[in-house]
LUMFI-915330 format. One record per residue (C-alpha): x, y, z; residue in one letter. Coordinates in steps of 0.5 Angstrom, whole numbers, plus 500, padded with zeros to 3 digits. Layout:
<r xx="X" yy="Y" zz="Z" type="A"/>
...
This chain:
<r xx="378" yy="519" zz="180" type="M"/>
<r xx="386" yy="519" zz="181" type="S"/>
<r xx="389" yy="512" zz="182" type="S"/>
<r xx="395" yy="515" zz="187" type="E"/>
<r xx="395" yy="513" zz="194" type="I"/>
<r xx="398" yy="518" zz="199" type="T"/>
<r xx="403" yy="515" zz="204" type="G"/>
<r xx="402" yy="515" zz="211" type="W"/>
<r xx="404" yy="521" zz="215" type="I"/>
<r xx="405" yy="521" zz="223" type="D"/>
<r xx="401" yy="526" zz="227" type="V"/>
<r xx="405" yy="530" zz="232" type="A"/>
<r xx="399" yy="534" zz="235" type="R"/>
<r xx="392" yy="535" zz="235" type="G"/>
<r xx="386" yy="531" zz="234" type="F"/>
<r xx="381" yy="529" zz="229" type="P"/>
<r xx="376" yy="534" zz="227" type="Q"/>
<r xx="369" yy="531" zz="228" type="G"/>
<r xx="371" yy="525" zz="233" type="S"/>
<r xx="367" yy="523" zz="239" type="G"/>
<r xx="373" yy="523" zz="243" type="L"/>
<r xx="376" yy="529" zz="241" type="S"/>
<r xx="373" yy="534" zz="246" type="P"/>
<r xx="375" yy="529" zz="251" type="L"/>
<r xx="382" yy="529" zz="249" type="L"/>
<r xx="382" yy="536" zz="248" type="F"/>
<r xx="380" yy="538" zz="255" type="N"/>
<r xx="385" yy="533" zz="258" type="I"/>
<r xx="390" yy="537" zz="254" type="Y"/>
<r xx="388" yy="544" zz="257" type="V"/>
<r xx="386" yy="542" zz="264" type="R"/>
<r xx="391" yy="545" zz="267" type="K"/>
<r xx="390" yy="552" zz="264" type="L"/>
<r xx="385" yy="555" zz="270" type="P"/>
<r xx="391" yy="554" zz="275" type="A"/>
<r xx="396" yy="558" zz="271" type="V"/>
<r xx="391" yy="564" zz="271" type="T"/>
<r xx="390" yy="569" zz="276" type="S"/>
<r xx="383" yy="571" zz="275" type="V"/>
<r xx="377" yy="566" zz="275" type="R"/>
<r xx="377" yy="562" zz="268" type="T"/>
<r xx="372" yy="558" zz="265" type="F"/>
<r xx="372" yy="553" zz="260" type="Q"/>
<r xx="368" yy="549" zz="255" type="F"/>
<r xx="373" yy="545" zz="250" type="A"/>
<r xx="376" yy="551" zz="246" type="D"/>
<r xx="372" yy="557" zz="249" type="D"/>
<r xx="375" yy="560" zz="254" type="I"/>
<r xx="372" yy="566" zz="259" type="T"/>
<r xx="377" yy="570" zz="264" type="N"/>
<r xx="373" yy="574" zz="269" type="S"/>
<r xx="374" yy="578" zz="274" type="D"/>
<r xx="370" yy="583" zz="279" type="A"/>
<r xx="373" yy="590" zz="281" type="Q"/>
<r xx="370" yy="597" zz="282" type="K"/>
<r xx="376" yy="600" zz="279" type="N"/>
<r xx="376" yy="600" zz="272" type="L"/>
<r xx="384" yy="601" zz="272" type="K"/>
<r xx="385" yy="595" zz="276" type="V"/>
<r xx="380" yy="591" zz="272" type="L"/>
<r xx="384" yy="593" zz="266" type="E"/>
<r xx="390" yy="590" zz="269" type="Q"/>
<r xx="388" yy="584" zz="272" type="H"/>
<r xx="384" yy="582" zz="265" type="L"/>
<r xx="391" yy="584" zz="261" type="L"/>
<r xx="395" yy="580" zz="266" type="H"/>
<r xx="390" yy="574" zz="265" type="S"/>
<r xx="390" yy="574" zz="258" type="Y"/>
<r xx="398" yy="574" zz="257" type="H"/>
<r xx="398" yy="568" zz="262" type="Q"/>
<r xx="393" yy="565" zz="258" type="T"/>
<r xx="397" yy="566" zz="252" type="K"/>
<r xx="403" yy="564" zz="255" type="N"/>
<r xx="400" yy="557" zz="256" type="F"/>
<r xx="397" yy="557" zz="249" type="C"/>
<r xx="404" yy="558" zz="246" type="D"/>
<r xx="407" yy="553" zz="250" type="E"/>
<r xx="402" yy="548" zz="248" type="H"/>
<r xx="402" yy="550" zz="241" type="H"/>
<r xx="395" yy="553" zz="241" type="L"/>
<r xx="393" yy="559" zz="237" type="V"/>
<r xx="389" yy="565" zz="240" type="I"/>
<r xx="385" yy="569" zz="235" type="N"/>
<r xx="385" yy="576" zz="239" type="P"/>
<r xx="380" yy="579" zz="233" type="S"/>
<r xx="375" yy="574" zz="236" type="K"/>
<r xx="376" yy="575" zz="243" type="S"/>
<r xx="370" yy="579" zz="246" type="Q"/>
<r xx="370" yy="584" zz="252" type="L"/>
<r xx="363" yy="585" zz="256" type="I"/>
<r xx="363" yy="589" zz="263" type="V"/>
<r xx="357" yy="588" zz="267" type="F"/>
<r xx="354" yy="594" zz="271" type="Q"/>
<r xx="348" yy="597" zz="274" type="A"/>
<r xx="343" yy="600" zz="270" type="Q"/>
<r xx="344" yy="607" zz="269" type="G"/>
<r xx="352" yy="607" zz="269" type="K"/>
<r xx="356" yy="608" zz="263" type="R"/>
<r xx="363" yy="606" zz="262" type="L"/>
<r xx="368" yy="611" zz="259" type="P"/>
<r xx="368" yy="612" zz="252" type="S"/>
<r xx="376" yy="610" zz="251" type="D"/>
<r xx="376" yy="604" zz="256" type="F"/>
<r xx="378" yy="598" zz="252" type="A"/>
<r xx="383" yy="592" zz="252" type="L"/>
<r xx="389" yy="592" zz="247" type="E"/>
<r xx="392" yy="585" zz="246" type="V"/>
<r xx="396" yy="582" zz="241" type="S"/>
<r xx="396" yy="589" zz="237" type="G"/>
<r xx="388" yy="588" zz="237" type="C"/>
<r xx="384" yy="593" zz="241" type="K"/>
<r xx="378" yy="590" zz="244" type="I"/>
<r xx="372" yy="595" zz="246" type="T"/>
<r xx="366" yy="593" zz="251" type="P"/>
<r xx="360" yy="590" zz="247" type="A"/>
<r xx="353" yy="592" zz="250" type="H"/>
<r xx="352" yy="584" zz="249" type="S"/>
<r xx="356" yy="578" zz="248" type="V"/>
<r xx="354" yy="571" zz="246" type="K"/>
<r xx="357" yy="565" zz="250" type="L"/>
<r xx="355" yy="558" zz="249" type="L"/>
<r xx="348" yy="560" zz="246" type="G"/>
<r xx="346" yy="565" zz="251" type="V"/>
<r xx="346" yy="572" zz="250" type="T"/>
<r xx="349" yy="576" zz="256" type="L"/>
<r xx="347" yy="584" zz="256" type="D"/>
<r xx="351" yy="589" zz="260" type="Q"/>
<r xx="346" yy="590" zz="265" type="Y"/>
<r xx="344" yy="582" zz="265" type="L"/>
<r xx="337" yy="583" zz="264" type="T"/>
<r xx="337" yy="578" zz="259" type="F"/>
<r xx="332" yy="582" zz="255" type="G"/>
<r xx="336" yy="581" zz="248" type="E"/>
<r xx="337" yy="573" zz="249" type="H"/>
<r xx="329" yy="573" zz="251" type="T"/>
<r xx="327" yy="576" zz="244" type="D"/>
<r xx="332" yy="572" zz="240" type="N"/>
<r xx="329" yy="566" zz="243" type="V"/>
<r xx="322" yy="568" zz="242" type="V"/>
<r xx="323" yy="570" zz="235" type="K"/>
<r xx="326" yy="563" zz="233" type="K"/>
<r xx="321" yy="560" zz="237" type="C"/>
<r xx="315" yy="564" zz="233" type="H"/>
<r xx="318" yy="562" zz="226" type="G"/>
<r xx="319" yy="554" zz="228" type="L"/>
<r xx="312" yy="554" zz="231" type="I"/>
<r xx="309" yy="557" zz="224" type="G"/>
<r xx="313" yy="551" zz="221" type="V"/>
<r xx="310" yy="546" zz="225" type="L"/>
<r xx="303" yy="549" zz="224" type="A"/>
<r xx="304" yy="548" zz="217" type="K"/>
<r xx="306" yy="541" zz="218" type="A"/>
<r xx="301" yy="539" zz="222" type="A"/>
<r xx="296" yy="537" zz="217" type="P"/>
<r xx="301" yy="532" zz="215" type="Y"/>
<r xx="304" yy="529" zz="221" type="L"/>
<r xx="301" yy="525" zz="227" type="T"/>
<r xx="300" yy="528" zz="234" type="R"/>
<r xx="306" yy="524" zz="236" type="Q"/>
<r xx="311" yy="526" zz="231" type="L"/>
<r xx="308" yy="534" zz="232" type="L"/>
<r xx="309" yy="533" zz="240" type="R"/>
<r xx="316" yy="530" zz="238" type="L"/>
<r xx="318" yy="536" zz="234" type="A"/>
<r xx="315" yy="541" zz="239" type="Y"/>
<r xx="320" yy="538" zz="245" type="V"/>
<r xx="326" yy="537" zz="240" type="S"/>
<r xx="326" yy="544" zz="236" type="L"/>
<r xx="322" yy="549" zz="241" type="I"/>
<r xx="321" yy="547" zz="248" type="R"/>
<r xx="329" yy="545" zz="248" type="S"/>
<r xx="330" yy="553" zz="246" type="Q"/>
<r xx="325" yy="555" zz="251" type="L"/>
<r xx="328" yy="551" zz="257" type="E"/>
<r xx="336" yy="552" zz="255" type="Y"/>
<r xx="340" yy="555" zz="260" type="C"/>
<r xx="333" yy="557" zz="263" type="S"/>
<r xx="336" yy="557" zz="270" type="A"/>
<r xx="341" yy="563" zz="269" type="I"/>
<r xx="335" yy="568" zz="267" type="F"/>
<r xx="330" yy="566" zz="272" type="A"/>
<r xx="331" yy="572" zz="276" type="S"/>
<r xx="330" yy="576" zz="269" type="A"/>
<r xx="324" yy="581" zz="269" type="A"/>
<r xx="317" yy="578" zz="269" type="P"/>
<r xx="315" yy="582" zz="263" type="S"/>
<r xx="321" yy="578" zz="260" type="Q"/>
<r xx="319" yy="571" zz="262" type="L"/>
<r xx="312" yy="572" zz="260" type="R"/>
<r xx="315" yy="573" zz="253" type="K"/>
<r xx="317" yy="566" zz="254" type="L"/>
<r xx="310" yy="563" zz="257" type="D"/>
<r xx="307" yy="567" zz="251" type="T"/>
<r xx="311" yy="563" zz="246" type="S"/>
<r xx="309" yy="556" zz="249" type="S"/>
<r xx="302" yy="558" zz="249" type="E"/>
<r xx="302" yy="560" zz="242" type="N"/>
<r xx="302" yy="552" zz="241" type="I"/>
<r xx="295" yy="551" zz="243" type="S"/>
<r xx="292" yy="557" zz="240" type="S"/>
<r xx="295" yy="554" zz="233" type="N"/>
<r xx="291" yy="548" zz="234" type="N"/>
<r xx="297" yy="544" zz="232" type="M"/>
<r xx="295" yy="538" zz="236" type="W"/>
<r xx="289" yy="536" zz="233" type="S"/>
<r xx="292" yy="532" zz="228" type="A"/>
<r xx="291" yy="525" zz="228" type="T"/>
């Protein structure tokens, strides 16, 4: 182990990573960002989503590009960096409609093409807002967790099993459930089936 001690260095900007206060300080730092963009801007800490509704794709492209440059100018002035390669684009539309194959946004030398689905704060949004892909992902994850709990059931008390179910599985089923309440009944039944599998696995028989 080295006996050397480094000297103190002043921190001119930024927040300590992992600090409980850091997200609040960051939100205060960027609180004026939505006011400088010409489209609707949604923020969750450093996750920024620009949204616009237009029937004409050309107008939509212009508005989104303009809002991107407004956002980038704000970030440049506040010594923040946008990574265009991690930016996503999705166009919500009625089922049966198709986007032109050449539709894309060119930002900071990076070409962003529309995705069939994107993940936003843990929710998978598809271009037709069916929430089918999100439901399938949740069901797949919950089935794996149910299997783990089923194997652990003989070694855990009923109280611990219920606690594990609520924290690990039920939280997955109910996360942002209000936004996909309008999904097709066939999709919602998948979530109900995952919940019913708890009983069929007879996990609550532990003492």
